[in-house]
Structures are given as C-alpha cells and as structure tokens.
C-alpha positions, 0 to 999 in steps of 0.5 A: 572859503568852504570848498566842498559845499554849495549853497543854493539860494533864490530870489524868493520863495518858490524860485526853484531851489528844490528843483536845482538841488534835486537835479544836482543830487540826481546827477551825482547819484547817477554819475558819481555814486562812488562818492559820498554826497550830503544834502542839507536844508539848514532850517525849515518851517512847515513840511516839505523839503527835508521829507522830500530829500529823505525819501528820494535819495539814499543819503543815510541821513536822519531828518534832523541831519538834513534839517537841524532846525524845524518849526511847524508853522510855514513862516519866516523862522524867527516868526515861526520860532516865536509861535513855539516859544523858541529861538533860532539857535544857529549854533545847532545848524553850524554844528550839524553843517560842519559834522556832515561836511566832514563826513561827505565829499560834497554837500548840497545846502538848500537855503530857505526863501530868498537871500533877504529872508530872515533867519533870526531877528538880526540876520538874513540868509545873505548874512549867513552865506557871507559869514559862513563863506559858502560858495553860492548859486542864485536861482532866478525864476523866469517871469516878468520882473526877473531882471530886477530881481536878479540885479537886486539879489546880486547887489545884496550878495555883493554887500554881504561878501558872498562868493556868488558863483553864478545864476541859474534861470528856472522855469517855474511854469512852462515857458516858450523860448521867446518868453525865456529870451524876453524875460531873462535875457542872458547878456543883459543880466550878465551885463547888469550884474557882472555875474555869469548865467550858468544855465536854464532849467526848463519847467519840470512837471515831475520832480520824481523823474530823477533820470530826466533831472540828471540829464537837465543838470548835465546841460548846466555849467557843472564845472563852475557850479560845483567846482568839483571834478565830476 
C-alpha cells in the first residue's frame, strides 16, 4: 500500500474534492511547512483544478507535474481524448505520480469525477485506486440522496479492493445543522457502510481563505485521514 499518498475522491462531480484537497493543503502549509507536500490531479478535462493548485500553493511543480494528462473538453477523459485523436496513457500518469512521490514527504492526489468515472474505455477511478493501492477518502456532499450515494460508492470501493480510510461530508451549499443531521446521519451512514465518517466540512464561500480552510481541516480526524504525524 502507498503510505505517503492520499487519494481524494467523491461520489460524483462537484462533491467537494477540491475543497477538501485545498483544506488539507492549507493545513499542511500553515502547520507543517518544514515538510514537503505535493499535489496532483491525475488527469483533467477542461480548465480548473491544476491551475488553482499551481497559483494557490508554493509547490514548485509545473502544471504538467500537477496534472500529467490534460484534455481541452470538459468531458470524461476517454471521450475528451477521442475528440483530440488521443488516448488516455496511464503510463504517463503513473510515472509522474511515482516521481513526485519520491520527492515529497506527502502527496495529496485529487481524483476526477466520482469513483465510477471512466479514466479509459475499460477502467474507472475505482479500478485505478485499487490497482495502484492508494489509501482513499470519499467525499459525500450533504444533500438529499447522500445516504444512497455513500452506500453505493462504498460498495464500489470494496468491490475494487480500495483501502477506504473514511468518509468526509461536505456542504456544497449552506446547510443548517438540522439538514446535515437529516440528510447525512452519521450513525446510519457508518452502520450501512461499515466505514467511519471522519468529519464534515461546512459550506465554504471563499476557497481562497486558506486560514479558514486550515482551521476547518483541523476539525477533521486528520490522524485517520492522512495517517501521518502532523
């Protein structure tokens, strides 16, 4: 199992993977700046995350080191690649991942879409996480239907032999405490999935407020999430 890396995946697109990745990176930058951190977005379709990480954090990583495979169209990678008469070459991604992993003490890896998102014509994000033995956390957005999404994605993770460390709830919109309790009841989710819920991120209206994000990250169960002496 990969010990110094963490894959951050979600139930689907816009679940909050970037919010959690940014919060964890902000915490590391504020409290662990003497230790080297790397960030990867394994592949990207359309502009967004790689540019955000490159401009927000002092990573000393090129855009290509953050995201080894990039496609212009904001579509599933095999579809976006076909539009450019290209293929999804996972060897390029793996080589970039292992090279950065060797140079950094810890590596945050943001997946694309959800666990069921295709990365090639034959493989999904779940297949990749299982095959590469990446410790993983699952971001579940706080909304109606969240329980079913959590159960289905955890089942897929287990089928793919993923080491799923836990679930992080994320408020994609402002939510009341009652809504959070009703839509994502922690005890019920844990009972149905047999996976621990390691915290809940409130709605973040300004992703550039790194001090706030670092504080929010400190409220999560970081020891279990990162399995690293922070």
